[in-house]
C-alpha positions as CSV (number, residue, x, y, z in Angstrom):
1,X,81.5,-58.2,165.8
2,X,79.5,-61.6,166.3
3,X,76.0,-60.8,167.7
4,X,74.9,-63.7,170.1
5,X,71.2,-64.1,171.4
6,X,71.3,-65.8,174.7
7,X,68.0,-67.6,175.8
8,X,67.6,-68.5,179.4
9,X,64.5,-68.9,181.5
10,X,66.2,-67.4,184.6
11,X,68.7,-64.5,185.0
12,X,69.3,-62.5,188.4
13,X,67.5,-61.2,190.2
14,X,65.4,-64.3,189.2
15,X,67.1,-67.1,190.8
16,X,65.8,-70.7,190.8
17,X,68.8,-73.0,190.1
18,X,72.4,-72.5,188.9
19,X,71.5,-71.4,185.3
20,X,70.9,-67.9,186.4
21,X,74.3,-67.5,188.0
22,X,76.0,-69.2,185.2
23,X,74.6,-67.0,182.4
24,X,75.2,-64.0,184.6
25,X,78.8,-64.8,185.2
26,X,79.4,-65.8,181.5
27,X,77.9,-63.1,179.5
28,X,80.0,-60.1,180.7
29,X,83.1,-62.2,180.0
30,X,81.5,-62.9,176.2
31,X,81.2,-59.0,175.7
32,X,84.8,-58.5,176.9
33,X,86.0,-61.1,174.2
34,X,84.2,-59.0,171.6
35,X,80.7,-60.4,171.1
36,X,77.7,-58.4,171.1
37,X,75.5,-60.2,173.5
38,X,71.8,-59.7,174.1
39,X,69.9,-62.0,176.9
40,X,66.4,-62.7,176.4
41,X,64.8,-64.1,179.8
42,X,61.9,-64.1,182.1
43,X,61.0,-61.1,184.2
44,X,61.1,-61.8,187.9
45,X,58.4,-59.4,188.9
46,X,55.9,-59.7,186.0
47,X,57.2,-56.3,184.4
48,X,58.8,-56.3,181.0
49,X,62.1,-54.4,180.9
50,X,65.2,-53.6,178.8
51,X,68.6,-52.9,180.4
52,X,72.4,-52.7,179.7
53,X,74.4,-54.2,182.2
54,X,78.4,-54.8,182.1
55,X,78.1,-54.3,178.2
56,X,75.3,-56.6,177.8
57,X,71.6,-56.0,176.7
58,X,69.2,-57.8,179.1
59,X,65.6,-58.0,177.9
60,X,63.2,-59.4,180.6
61,X,59.7,-60.6,179.4
62,X,56.7,-62.0,180.7
63,X,54.5,-65.0,179.4
64,X,50.9,-64.3,178.6
65,X,48.1,-66.3,177.4
66,X,45.7,-68.9,178.9
67,X,46.7,-70.0,182.5
68,X,48.8,-73.1,182.1
69,X,47.8,-76.2,183.7
70,X,51.2,-77.5,184.6
71,X,54.9,-76.7,184.4
72,X,55.2,-77.9,180.7
73,X,52.5,-75.4,179.5
74,X,54.1,-72.7,181.6
75,X,57.3,-73.4,179.8
76,X,55.7,-73.3,176.3
77,X,54.2,-70.0,176.9
78,X,57.4,-68.6,178.2
79,X,59.2,-69.8,175.3
80,X,56.6,-68.0,173.1
81,X,57.4,-64.8,174.9
82,X,61.1,-65.5,174.6
83,X,60.8,-65.7,170.9
84,X,58.5,-62.8,170.5
85,X,61.1,-60.5,172.3
86,X,63.9,-62.0,170.4
87,X,62.2,-61.2,167.2
88,X,61.7,-57.7,168.2
89,X,65.1,-57.4,169.4
90,X,66.4,-58.9,166.1
91,X,65.2,-55.8,164.2
92,X,67.2,-55.0,161.1
93,X,70.5,-56.3,162.8
94,X,70.6,-60.0,162.5
95,X,72.0,-62.4,165.3
96,X,74.8,-64.6,164.2
97,X,74.2,-67.2,166.7
98,X,71.8,-68.6,169.3
99,X,73.0,-69.8,172.6
100,X,70.2,-71.6,174.6
101,X,70.6,-73.1,178.2
102,X,68.8,-76.3,179.0
103,X,65.5,-77.6,177.5
104,X,63.7,-74.8,179.1
105,X,64.7,-72.6,176.1
106,X,64.4,-75.4,173.5
107,X,61.1,-74.3,171.7
108,X,62.1,-70.6,171.0
109,X,65.7,-71.6,170.3
110,X,64.6,-74.2,167.6
111,X,62.0,-71.8,166.1
112,X,64.3,-68.9,165.7
113,X,67.2,-71.2,164.4
114,X,65.2,-72.2,161.5
115,X,63.6,-68.9,160.9
116,X,67.0,-67.0,160.7
117,X,69.0,-70.0,159.6
118,X,71.6,-69.4,162.2
119,X,73.4,-72.1,164.2
120,X,72.3,-73.0,167.8
121,X,74.8,-73.7,170.4
122,X,73.3,-75.5,173.7
123,X,74.5,-75.5,177.1
124,X,73.0,-78.7,179.1
125,X,73.4,-77.9,182.6
126,X,71.7,-81.2,183.9
127,X,69.8,-84.1,182.7
128,X,66.3,-85.1,183.9
129,X,67.3,-88.9,183.7
130,X,70.2,-88.1,185.8
131,X,68.5,-85.9,188.3
132,X,65.6,-88.6,188.8
133,X,67.7,-91.6,188.4
134,X,65.5,-92.7,185.5
135,X,62.5,-91.6,183.9
136,X,59.4,-92.4,186.0
137,X,56.4,-90.4,184.8
138,X,55.2,-88.7,181.5
139,X,56.3,-85.2,182.6
140,X,60.0,-86.9,183.1
141,X,59.7,-88.4,179.7
142,X,58.6,-85.2,178.0
143,X,61.6,-83.4,179.4
144,X,64.1,-86.2,178.5
145,X,62.8,-86.0,174.9
146,X,63.2,-82.3,174.9
147,X,66.6,-82.5,176.1
148,X,67.3,-85.1,173.2
149,X,65.9,-82.6,170.6
150,X,67.8,-79.6,172.0
151,X,71.1,-81.8,171.7
152,X,70.0,-82.9,168.2
153,X,69.3,-79.4,167.0
154,X,72.6,-77.7,168.3
155,X,75.5,-77.4,166.4
156,X,77.6,-77.9,169.6
157,X,76.7,-79.0,173.1
158,X,78.4,-77.5,175.9
159,X,78.4,-79.2,179.4
160,X,80.3,-78.4,182.5
161,X,82.1,-81.7,183.3
162,X,83.4,-85.2,181.9
163,X,80.5,-86.7,184.0
164,X,77.9,-84.6,182.1
165,X,79.7,-85.4,178.9
166,X,79.1,-89.0,179.5
167,X,75.6,-88.6,180.4
168,X,74.8,-86.6,177.2
169,X,76.5,-89.3,175.0
170,X,75.0,-92.0,176.7
171,X,71.3,-90.7,177.1
172,X,70.9,-89.0,174.0
173,X,73.4,-90.6,171.6
174,X,75.1,-87.2,171.1
175,X,78.3,-87.7,169.2
176,X,81.5,-87.1,171.7
177,X,82.9,-84.8,169.0
178,X,79.9,-82.5,169.2
179,X,80.2,-82.1,173.0
180,X,82.6,-79.5,174.6
181,X,83.4,-79.6,178.4
182,X,83.8,-76.3,179.7
183,X,83.4,-75.9,183.5
184,X,81.3,-73.4,185.5
185,X,83.0,-70.4,187.1
186,X,82.7,-68.0,189.8
187,X,83.6,-64.3,189.8
188,X,87.0,-64.3,191.6
189,X,87.5,-60.5,191.5
190,X,84.4,-59.2,192.9
191,X,82.9,-60.6,195.9
192,X,79.5,-59.4,197.6
193,X,80.0,-57.4,200.8
194,X,79.5,-59.6,203.9
195,X,76.8,-58.6,206.2
196,X,78.2,-57.9,209.9
197,X,78.6,-61.1,211.5
198,X,76.8,-60.2,214.8
199,X,73.7,-59.1,212.6
200,X,73.7,-62.5,210.8
201,X,74.1,-64.5,214.2
202,X,71.0,-62.4,215.5
203,X,68.9,-62.8,212.4
204,X,69.4,-66.6,212.1
205,X,69.6,-67.1,216.0
206,X,73.0,-68.9,215.7
207,X,74.5,-67.7,219.0
208,X,78.2,-68.4,219.4
209,X,78.1,-71.8,217.4
210,X,80.6,-72.9,214.9
211,X,79.0,-73.3,211.5
212,X,78.9,-75.8,208.7
213,X,77.1,-74.6,205.8
214,X,74.8,-76.4,203.4
215,X,73.7,-74.3,200.3
216,X,71.3,-75.8,197.7
217,X,67.6,-76.2,196.7
218,X,65.8,-78.5,199.1
219,X,65.4,-81.2,196.9
220,X,66.2,-85.0,197.2
221,X,69.2,-85.0,194.9
222,X,71.1,-82.5,197.0
223,X,71.5,-85.1,199.5
224,X,69.7,-83.6,202.6
225,X,68.4,-86.9,203.8
226,X,71.8,-88.4,204.4
227,X,73.2,-85.3,205.7
228,X,70.6,-84.9,208.5
229,X,71.3,-88.6,209.3
230,X,75.0,-88.0,209.5
231,X,74.4,-84.9,211.6
232,X,73.4,-86.9,214.6
233,X,76.8,-88.3,215.0
234,X,78.4,-84.9,214.3
235,X,76.0,-83.2,217.0
236,X,77.1,-85.7,219.5
237,X,80.8,-85.5,219.0
238,X,80.8,-81.7,218.3
239,X,77.8,-80.2,220.3
240,X,79.1,-76.5,219.7
241,X,78.7,-76.9,215.9
242,X,75.7,-75.8,214.1
243,X,74.4,-76.9,210.7
244,X,73.0,-74.1,208.6
245,X,70.8,-75.1,205.7
246,X,70.5,-72.2,203.0
247,X,68.0,-72.6,200.0
248,X,64.7,-72.3,198.7
249,X,62.3,-75.1,198.7
250,X,59.6,-76.8,201.1
251,X,61.3,-77.2,204.5
252,X,58.5,-79.1,206.0
253,X,59.7,-82.7,205.1
254,X,63.3,-82.0,205.9
255,X,62.4,-80.4,209.3
256,X,60.4,-83.5,210.0
257,X,63.5,-85.5,209.3
258,X,65.6,-83.6,211.5
259,X,63.1,-84.2,214.3
260,X,63.2,-87.9,213.5
261,X,66.9,-87.9,213.5
262,X,67.1,-85.9,216.8
263,X,69.0,-83.0,215.5
264,X,66.4,-80.1,215.6
265,X,68.3,-78.2,218.2
266,X,71.6,-78.2,216.1
267,X,70.1,-77.5,212.6
268,X,69.0,-74.0,211.3
269,X,66.9,-74.0,208.2
270,X,67.6,-70.3,206.9
271,X,65.6,-70.5,203.6
272,X,66.6,-68.2,201.0
273,X,69.0,-65.5,201.9
274,X,70.6,-62.4,200.2
275,X,74.1,-62.3,198.7
276,X,75.5,-60.2,201.9
277,X,74.2,-62.9,204.2
278,X,75.4,-65.6,202.3
279,X,78.9,-64.0,202.0
280,X,79.0,-63.4,205.7
281,X,78.0,-67.3,206.3
282,X,80.8,-68.4,204.0
283,X,83.3,-66.3,206.2
284,X,82.0,-68.1,209.3
285,X,81.7,-71.4,208.1
286,X,84.5,-74.1,209.4
287,X,83.1,-76.3,206.4
288,X,80.8,-76.3,203.6
289,X,78.9,-79.6,202.9
290,X,77.7,-80.9,199.6
291,X,76.3,-84.5,200.1
292,X,74.7,-84.5,196.6
293,X,73.3,-87.7,195.3
294,X,73.4,-86.3,191.7
295,X,75.5,-83.2,190.8
296,X,76.7,-82.3,187.2
297,X,79.1,-79.8,188.5
298,X,78.6,-78.4,191.9
299,X,79.1,-74.4,191.6
300,X,78.6,-74.1,195.3
301,X,81.8,-76.2,195.9
302,X,83.6,-73.5,193.8
303,X,82.0,-70.6,195.8
304,X,83.1,-72.2,199.2
305,X,86.6,-73.0,198.1
306,X,87.0,-69.6,196.6
307,X,85.9,-68.0,200.0
308,X,88.6,-70.2,201.6
309,X,86.2,-72.7,203.1
310,X,87.0,-76.5,203.1
311,X,84.5,-78.6,201.4
312,X,83.2,-82.2,202.3
313,X,81.2,-83.7,199.4
314,X,79.9,-86.7,197.5
315,X,82.1,-88.4,195.1
316,X,79.6,-87.9,192.4
317,X,79.5,-86.3,188.8
318,X,81.2,-83.1,188.2
319,X,81.3,-82.4,192.1
320,X,84.1,-84.8,192.5
321,X,86.0,-83.5,189.5
322,X,86.1,-80.1,190.9
323,X,87.1,-81.0,194.3
324,X,89.7,-83.4,193.1
325,X,91.3,-80.7,190.8
326,X,91.2,-78.0,193.3
327,X,92.2,-80.2,196.2
328,X,90.2,-78.3,198.5
329,X,88.2,-80.8,200.4
330,X,87.3,-84.3,201.2
331,X,85.3,-86.7,199.1
332,X,83.0,-89.6,200.5
333,X,80.6,-92.1,198.7
334,X,77.2,-90.8,198.2
335,X,74.3,-91.7,200.5
336,X,76.8,-92.9,203.1
337,X,75.9,-91.0,206.3
338,X,78.5,-92.6,208.4
339,X,81.3,-91.8,205.9
340,X,79.9,-88.0,205.7
341,X,79.8,-87.7,209.5
342,X,83.4,-88.9,209.9
343,X,84.8,-86.5,207.0
344,X,83.0,-83.7,208.7
345,X,84.4,-84.3,212.1
346,X,87.7,-84.7,210.6
347,X,87.7,-81.4,209.1
348,X,86.2,-79.9,212.2
349,X,88.7,-81.3,214.6
350,X,91.9,-81.2,212.3
351,X,92.6,-77.5,212.2
352,X,96.0,-78.1,210.2
353,X,93.9,-80.3,207.6
354,X,91.4,-77.8,207.1
355,X,93.9,-75.0,206.6
356,X,95.7,-76.9,204.0
357,X,92.2,-77.4,202.2
358,X,91.3,-74.1,202.5
359,X,94.5,-72.5,201.0
360,X,94.7,-75.1,198.2
361,X,91.2,-74.7,197.2
362,X,91.1,-70.8,197.1
363,X,94.4,-70.7,194.9
364,X,93.1,-73.5,192.6
365,X,89.8,-71.7,192.0
366,X,91.5,-68.3,191.5
367,X,93.7,-69.9,188.8
368,X,91.3,-72.1,186.9
369,X,87.7,-71.0,187.4
370,X,87.5,-67.3,186.8
371,X,84.5,-66.4,184.7
372,X,87.0,-64.4,182.3
373,X,88.8,-67.7,181.8
374,X,85.6,-69.7,181.2
375,X,84.1,-67.0,179.0
376,X,87.2,-67.2,176.7
377,X,86.9,-70.9,176.2
378,X,83.1,-70.5,175.6
379,X,84.0,-67.7,173.2
380,X,86.5,-70.0,171.3
381,X,83.6,-72.7,171.0
382,X,81.2,-70.0,169.5
383,X,83.8,-68.4,167.1
384,X,84.6,-72.2,165.7
385,X,80.8,-72.8,165.0
386,X,80.7,-69.4,163.3
387,X,83.6,-70.3,161.1
388,X,82.2,-73.8,160.3
389,X,78.9,-72.2,159.5
390,X,80.6,-69.8,156.9
391,X,82.2,-72.9,155.2
392,X,78.8,-74.8,155.1
393,X,76.2,-74.8,152.6
394,X,72.8,-74.8,154.5
395,X,70.5,-76.6,152.1
396,X,68.9,-78.9,154.9
397,X,67.2,-76.9,157.7
398,X,68.7,-78.9,160.3
399,X,72.1,-79.8,158.4
400,X,74.8,-79.8,159.6
401,X,73.7,-79.3,163.2
402,X,71.0,-82.1,163.4
403,X,73.3,-84.9,164.3
404,X,72.8,-87.6,166.9
405,X,73.3,-91.2,166.5
406,X,69.5,-92.1,166.8
407,X,66.6,-90.2,165.4
């Protein structure tokens, strides 16, 4: 039974972005495919722990040392802790392969790869250059270079969409035959129980309004600015509809923009909500909106379509690929508030269209994007790497994995 080490900076209940949900969805499926899986990650509450969950060992650790001066130093300290826990977990039973998620696990993964002389597979969830539309400061440059090094060190690079494959090939010179496209998934069998709708309406002061749902971090690339500008027209044409914004981050700038756009009375900033509340909001929503300016994949679109909610999204990156394949929503050009408002009003007013989109989306998600199917495809890549490793004489510590067209 191959023994796999998964390195990730976030894992439930610690949720920062999409990596935690991705790894949590993937690893039980890998265990079901016959892999022995150990996840080493950051503890959410400052307390180390070791648990068994769905056939997977989860080791949660805490970074220690001097107080970091910035985010980069914080990640270096975390990687030291990840490596230390991985060495302890290694014990007398070696790992056959390391699987690292994003540059945030690069330093531990690279050190362990060379110490143990086992192959490294990397999953790149997004790129700094893509998120920021270029590199504009030293911190972004550091992250960009770290992403290049992770691609270089990896035997295979997994990404979630054709758009991400193009970014990785273009930005880092990573050969196309080294990159595998495997989409994200969702748990199509197990839904979080929904909180009672009256309770959620009282909790968020929603009254009897119809709901359009935005779920995502409150950051520039998620497209809240064009959404709030578009919402001014939606609110005029459909005053009974409320936009509910779910996600962590600084609400201040977005609340100020909502005031500027004159939509404060029809927008609710809910912040982070628990899974039961989110499940209830999906059941209540007439549409989910994803106005992203940059989106490597768009797992929220899968969650919405899997819940039978039609999607209105930007025609960008992996999000456009998912919505097109599932036929569960409408796509508009990014950063075009007028086009976005028209699409939202179309879904809100054309019940027949909304019903067709909901049915198509739900059926496609269940057929294509279950985590078991995604784990099977990922497991096949890991098995292929292990077979190649068995045939390879590893004389050079970075051969044959270290391969980009520039060095």
